[in-house]
C-alpha positions in Angstrom: 0.0 0.0 0.0 1.4 3.4 -1.0 0.8 6.2 1.4 -0.6 9.3 -0.4 1.6 12.4 0.0 -0.2 15.3 1.7 0.8 18.8 1.0 1.6 20.7 4.2 1.6 24.4 4.6 4.7 26.1 5.9 4.1 27.4 9.5 5.8 30.3 11.1 5.8 30.4 14.9 6.3 33.6 16.9 6.0 34.8 20.4 5.2 38.0 22.2 5.8 39.0 25.8 3.4 41.4 27.5 5.4 43.0 30.4 3.6 45.4 32.7 4.9 47.7 35.4 3.6 48.2 38.9 0.9 50.5 37.7 -0.4 47.9 35.2 0.9 49.7 32.1 2.0 47.6 29.2 5.6 47.9 27.8 5.6 48.5 24.0 8.5 49.1 21.6 8.5 51.4 18.7 9.7 49.7 15.5 12.5 51.4 13.6 12.0 49.9 10.1 10.1 52.1 7.7 8.3 49.0 6.4 7.0 48.6 10.0 5.7 52.1 10.0 7.1 53.2 13.3 4.3 51.2 15.0 4.3 49.9 18.5 4.4 46.3 19.7 5.6 44.1 22.6 8.9 42.3 22.6 8.4 39.6 20.0 10.0 37.4 17.4 10.2 34.1 15.7 11.1 30.7 17.0 14.4 29.1 16.0 14.7 25.4 15.2 14.6 23.1 18.3 13.3 25.9 20.6 10.1 25.8 22.4 7.9 28.9 22.7 9.0 29.6 26.3 12.7 29.6 25.3 11.9 31.8 22.3 10.0 34.3 24.5 13.0 34.7 26.9 15.5 34.9 24.1 13.6 37.5 22.1 13.0 39.7 25.1 16.7 39.6 26.0 17.7 40.3 22.4 15.3 43.2 21.9 15.5 45.0 25.2 18.4 43.5 27.2 16.5 42.1 30.2 15.9 38.7 31.7 12.2 37.9 32.1 10.2 35.5 34.2 7.2 34.3 32.3 4.1 34.3 34.5 1.5 32.7 32.3 0.2 32.4 28.8 -2.3 35.0 27.5 -3.2 32.9 24.5 -2.3 31.1 21.3 -3.6 32.6 18.1 -3.4 31.5 14.5 -3.1 33.7 11.5 -4.2 32.7 8.0 -1.6 33.6 5.5 -3.6 32.5 2.5 -2.8 29.4 0.4 0.9 29.5 1.1 1.4 29.6 4.8 0.0 29.7 8.4 1.2 31.6 11.4 0.9 30.7 15.1 1.6 33.2 17.8 2.1 32.5 21.5 1.6 35.5 23.8 3.0 35.4 27.3 2.6 37.6 30.4 6.0 38.4 31.9 7.9 40.4 34.4 11.4 41.8 34.4 13.8 39.7 36.6 17.0 41.6 36.0 18.7 44.2 33.8 17.8 47.6 32.6 15.7 48.2 29.4 18.0 48.9 26.5 16.5 49.1 23.0 18.1 47.1 20.2 19.8 49.5 17.8 18.5 49.4 14.3 15.3 47.6 15.3 13.7 49.6 18.1 13.7 53.4 18.4 11.9 53.9 21.7 10.0 52.2 24.4 7.2 53.3 26.7 4.7 51.9 29.2 1.0 52.4 28.1 -2.2 52.4 30.1 -4.9 50.0 28.9 -6.8 53.0 27.5 -3.7 54.1 25.5 -3.3 50.6 24.2 -6.9 50.6 23.0 -6.2 53.9 21.2 -3.1 52.5 19.5 -5.2 49.6 18.2 -8.0 51.9 17.0 -5.6 54.2 15.2 -3.7 51.3 13.5 -0.5 52.1 15.4 0.1 48.5 16.5 2.7 46.4 14.8 1.4 43.1 13.4 -2.2 43.6 14.3 -3.1 40.2 12.9 -1.4 38.7 16.0 -1.6 41.5 18.5 -5.3 42.5 18.2 -6.6 39.2 19.6 -3.8 39.0 22.2 -4.5 42.6 23.4 -8.2 41.9 23.7 -7.4 38.8 25.8 -4.9 40.7 27.9 -7.4 43.5 28.6 -10.0 40.8 29.7 -7.4 39.3 32.0 -7.3 36.0 30.1 -4.5 33.6 31.2 -3.5 30.0 31.1 -0.7 28.2 33.1 2.6 27.8 31.3 2.5 24.0 31.7 -0.2 23.7 29.0 2.9 23.9 26.7 4.5 20.5 26.6 7.7 19.6 24.8 7.4 16.5 22.7 10.3 14.1 23.1 
């Protein structure tokens, strides 16, 4: 019996880390690239081969803003339809800074700021949020206080 070959879509996996300060304001980074429109978004990036989403979240946060983070929980997992050619999956974590001072990554980030929930809503309404296809649902879940324990993410052996 010959097994039929199935076509599989390429999948990109990314993470974002929502870090808040003591006042409950959300840390957002202003993107440098003109193609990204100077828009705001959380520390985020793509998963490398053999990483799990938790490792990716910690690595990307360290690379983008120079701090070590503790991941508290998972805000959500969202999928993005990229048409007939690809699919995207985004993990969004809630985190806190463990150590280090925020330093923006030259050439990628121009500024950072902590935003109130009301200001975050305005950024979404005025299309000033980077990658809204991922971030819109995650922001809505964050505003509602959605969260899941980190142990829902299992590593397959």
